[in-house]
C-alpha beads as a LAMMPS data file, in Angstrom:
LAMMPS data file: protein, C-alpha beads

167 atoms
166 bonds

1 atom types
1 bond types

-500.0 500.0 xlo xhi
-500.0 500.0 ylo yhi
-500.0 500.0 zlo zhi

Masses

1 110.0

Atoms # bond

1 1 1 -8.687 -9.243 22.303
2 1 1 -6.923 -5.619 22.410
3 1 1 -8.685 -2.921 20.623
4 1 1 -5.350 -2.883 18.333
5 1 1 -5.371 -6.121 17.877
6 1 1 -9.111 -5.638 16.517
7 1 1 -7.699 -2.760 14.664
8 1 1 -5.091 -4.918 13.237
9 1 1 -7.524 -7.966 12.666
10 1 1 -9.817 -5.444 10.559
11 1 1 -7.354 -4.122 9.087
12 1 1 -6.148 -7.094 7.356
13 1 1 -10.254 -8.395 7.164
14 1 1 -11.099 -5.327 4.425
15 1 1 -7.461 -5.670 2.563
16 1 1 -9.212 -9.503 1.908
17 1 1 -12.632 -8.472 1.542
18 1 1 -10.866 -6.219 -1.679
19 1 1 -8.833 -8.658 -2.974
20 1 1 -5.346 -8.025 -1.607
21 1 1 -3.532 -10.536 0.499
22 1 1 -0.408 -9.682 2.866
23 1 1 1.883 -12.230 0.931
24 1 1 0.665 -10.537 -2.530
25 1 1 2.390 -7.285 -0.588
26 1 1 5.690 -9.057 0.530
27 1 1 5.989 -9.880 -3.794
28 1 1 5.750 -6.123 -4.084
29 1 1 8.446 -6.027 -1.356
30 1 1 10.697 -8.459 -3.022
31 1 1 10.397 -6.457 -6.183
32 1 1 11.155 -3.452 -4.387
33 1 1 14.570 -5.323 -2.893
34 1 1 15.545 -8.210 -3.772
35 1 1 18.311 -6.609 -5.660
36 1 1 19.487 -4.551 -2.586
37 1 1 19.210 -7.798 0.060
38 1 1 19.923 -10.919 -1.880
39 1 1 19.015 -13.246 1.254
40 1 1 15.802 -11.518 0.828
41 1 1 12.611 -14.357 1.038
42 1 1 8.970 -13.758 0.154
43 1 1 8.517 -14.864 4.337
44 1 1 10.926 -12.327 5.526
45 1 1 9.186 -9.595 3.235
46 1 1 6.178 -10.836 4.093
47 1 1 6.294 -10.256 8.035
48 1 1 8.037 -7.129 7.417
49 1 1 4.270 -5.768 5.186
50 1 1 2.447 -7.224 8.611
51 1 1 4.895 -5.587 11.127
52 1 1 4.321 -1.997 9.178
53 1 1 -0.245 -2.818 9.291
54 1 1 0.034 -2.965 12.712
55 1 1 0.918 1.094 12.438
56 1 1 -2.408 2.744 13.812
57 1 1 -1.771 5.291 10.473
58 1 1 -1.401 3.257 8.273
59 1 1 -4.131 1.213 10.062
60 1 1 -6.007 4.703 9.861
61 1 1 -5.388 5.597 6.244
62 1 1 -6.131 2.115 4.985
63 1 1 -9.721 2.240 6.616
64 1 1 -9.895 5.428 5.269
65 1 1 -9.123 4.780 1.585
66 1 1 -11.123 1.568 1.268
67 1 1 -14.621 3.067 3.113
68 1 1 -14.153 5.890 -0.195
69 1 1 -13.358 3.287 -2.753
70 1 1 -16.697 1.444 -1.448
71 1 1 -18.641 4.527 -1.493
72 1 1 -17.845 5.419 -4.889
73 1 1 -18.443 1.896 -6.010
74 1 1 -21.969 2.274 -4.155
75 1 1 -22.348 5.575 -6.327
76 1 1 -22.780 7.581 -2.742
77 1 1 -20.382 10.508 -2.897
78 1 1 -21.795 13.864 -3.970
79 1 1 -20.412 14.977 -6.925
80 1 1 -18.435 16.312 -8.742
81 1 1 -16.086 13.558 -6.030
82 1 1 -17.974 10.905 -7.235
83 1 1 -16.896 11.302 -10.497
84 1 1 -13.462 11.706 -9.721
85 1 1 -12.859 9.118 -7.688
86 1 1 -15.013 6.633 -10.111
87 1 1 -12.529 7.465 -12.927
88 1 1 -9.558 7.816 -11.308
89 1 1 -8.458 10.976 -12.692
90 1 1 -5.092 11.741 -12.876
91 1 1 -5.081 15.136 -11.418
92 1 1 -7.336 13.806 -8.286
93 1 1 -4.048 13.040 -5.761
94 1 1 -5.655 12.928 -2.567
95 1 1 -5.491 9.006 -3.090
96 1 1 -1.609 9.946 -3.276
97 1 1 -1.528 12.186 -0.407
98 1 1 -2.987 9.187 2.077
99 1 1 -0.353 6.653 0.862
100 1 1 2.459 9.733 1.652
101 1 1 1.178 9.131 4.708
102 1 1 2.231 5.171 4.930
103 1 1 5.179 6.107 3.141
104 1 1 6.809 8.796 5.946
105 1 1 6.774 6.118 8.376
106 1 1 10.000 4.873 7.609
107 1 1 11.531 7.783 5.821
108 1 1 12.544 9.525 3.161
109 1 1 13.291 6.495 1.366
110 1 1 9.434 5.294 1.077
111 1 1 9.115 7.715 -1.117
112 1 1 11.649 6.911 -3.656
113 1 1 9.734 3.100 -3.029
114 1 1 6.466 4.484 -3.511
115 1 1 7.302 6.486 -6.384
116 1 1 9.045 4.178 -8.597
117 1 1 6.081 0.751 -7.760
118 1 1 3.376 3.664 -8.229
119 1 1 5.229 4.551 -11.351
120 1 1 6.124 0.659 -12.712
121 1 1 2.726 -0.781 -11.181
122 1 1 4.322 -4.597 -10.498
123 1 1 1.952 -7.515 -9.349
124 1 1 -1.458 -6.861 -7.930
125 1 1 -0.644 -3.125 -8.268
126 1 1 -1.457 -4.089 -11.839
127 1 1 -4.460 -5.950 -11.135
128 1 1 -6.096 -3.165 -8.575
129 1 1 -5.289 -0.290 -11.102
130 1 1 -6.772 -2.336 -13.929
131 1 1 -9.841 0.032 -14.111
132 1 1 -12.483 -2.812 -14.572
133 1 1 -16.100 -1.627 -14.420
134 1 1 -17.824 -1.820 -11.336
135 1 1 -15.036 -1.727 -9.167
136 1 1 -12.792 0.956 -7.708
137 1 1 -9.566 1.101 -6.126
138 1 1 -8.632 4.497 -6.735
139 1 1 -7.049 4.644 -2.961
140 1 1 -6.027 1.098 -2.416
141 1 1 -4.048 0.597 -4.949
142 1 1 -1.961 3.547 -3.922
143 1 1 -2.282 2.381 0.187
144 1 1 -0.849 -0.973 -1.372
145 1 1 1.950 0.358 -2.891
146 1 1 2.435 2.602 0.113
147 1 1 2.431 -0.803 2.337
148 1 1 5.092 -2.598 0.040
149 1 1 7.547 0.561 -0.002
150 1 1 7.101 1.243 4.046
151 1 1 8.237 -2.113 4.394
152 1 1 10.570 -2.219 1.364
153 1 1 12.030 0.932 4.000
154 1 1 12.038 -0.630 6.706
155 1 1 13.981 -3.525 5.468
156 1 1 16.632 -0.958 4.483
157 1 1 16.808 0.478 7.157
158 1 1 17.625 -2.850 8.917
159 1 1 19.937 -3.456 6.718
160 1 1 22.572 -0.348 6.821
161 1 1 25.469 -2.913 6.012
162 1 1 24.589 -3.410 2.782
163 1 1 23.997 0.399 1.640
164 1 1 27.089 1.376 0.146
165 1 1 27.103 -1.850 -1.642
166 1 1 24.246 -1.661 -3.135
167 1 1 22.746 1.299 -3.153

Bonds

1 1 1 2
2 1 2 3
3 1 3 4
4 1 4 5
5 1 5 6
6 1 6 7
7 1 7 8
8 1 8 9
9 1 9 10
10 1 10 11
11 1 11 12
12 1 12 13
13 1 13 14
14 1 14 15
15 1 15 16
16 1 16 17
17 1 17 18
18 1 18 19
19 1 19 20
20 1 20 21
21 1 21 22
22 1 22 23
23 1 23 24
24 1 24 25
25 1 25 26
26 1 26 27
27 1 27 28
28 1 28 29
29 1 29 30
30 1 30 31
31 1 31 32
32 1 32 33
33 1 33 34
34 1 34 35
35 1 35 36
36 1 36 37
37 1 37 38
38 1 38 39
39 1 39 40
40 1 40 41
41 1 41 42
42 1 42 43
43 1 43 44
44 1 44 45
45 1 45 46
46 1 46 47
47 1 47 48
48 1 48 49
49 1 49 50
50 1 50 51
51 1 51 52
52 1 52 53
53 1 53 54
54 1 54 55
55 1 55 56
56 1 56 57
57 1 57 58
58 1 58 59
59 1 59 60
60 1 60 61
61 1 61 62
62 1 62 63
63 1 63 64
64 1 64 65
65 1 65 66
66 1 66 67
67 1 67 68
68 1 68 69
69 1 69 70
70 1 70 71
71 1 71 72
72 1 72 73
73 1 73 74
74 1 74 75
75 1 75 76
76 1 76 77
77 1 77 78
78 1 78 79
79 1 79 80
80 1 80 81
81 1 81 82
82 1 82 83
83 1 83 84
84 1 84 85
85 1 85 86
86 1 86 87
87 1 87 88
88 1 88 89
89 1 89 90
90 1 90 91
91 1 91 92
92 1 92 93
93 1 93 94
94 1 94 95
95 1 95 96
96 1 96 97
97 1 97 98
98 1 98 99
99 1 99 100
100 1 100 101
101 1 101 102
102 1 102 103
103 1 103 104
104 1 104 105
105 1 105 106
106 1 106 107
107 1 107 108
108 1 108 109
109 1 109 110
110 1 110 111
111 1 111 112
112 1 112 113
113 1 113 114
114 1 114 115
115 1 115 116
116 1 116 117
117 1 117 118
118 1 118 119
119 1 119 120
120 1 120 121
121 1 121 122
122 1 122 123
123 1 123 124
124 1 124 125
125 1 125 126
126 1 126 127
127 1 127 128
128 1 128 129
129 1 129 130
130 1 130 131
131 1 131 132
132 1 132 133
133 1 133 134
134 1 134 135
135 1 135 136
136 1 136 137
137 1 137 138
138 1 138 139
139 1 139 140
140 1 140 141
141 1 141 142
142 1 142 143
143 1 143 144
144 1 144 145
145 1 145 146
146 1 146 147
147 1 147 148
148 1 148 149
149 1 149 150
150 1 150 151
151 1 151 152
152 1 152 153
153 1 153 154
154 1 154 155
155 1 155 156
156 1 156 157
157 1 157 158
158 1 158 159
159 1 159 160
160 1 160 161
161 1 161 162
162 1 162 163
163 1 163 164
164 1 164 165
165 1 165 166
166 1 166 167
């Protein structure tokens, strides 16, 4: 097994450990793109999520964000960072900056997709952002939204013929 495959498998395992299946991210892609690509299926949307997850910068962001969320859950971060991440303070912003590393992979349309989905928080994002006691997803909710936005952007770039009619 190659190192690339090991990182990909590890990234998927981390997401699943935190309750996020690729299909749930695919549902977010459907939310973002079904209106623009009427023939889009959940299978194709999820396949695009899996392609995005093969990018090294995406894997690095997933691993980093989940590690910080886990450290905050364990209470092992220094103060005041521990409280800031544990409380998911609105002015923190570093979680969004990490998400931008993912969104940037497929161009500027990813930023608008990400901003919209981060604001609306449909599907799995609502669950991740629920702030349940003892569970911290300060980074993960933004990372998952960014993966969906990147996959939606990848799809948009692969269907330029639809741009004039639907965008």
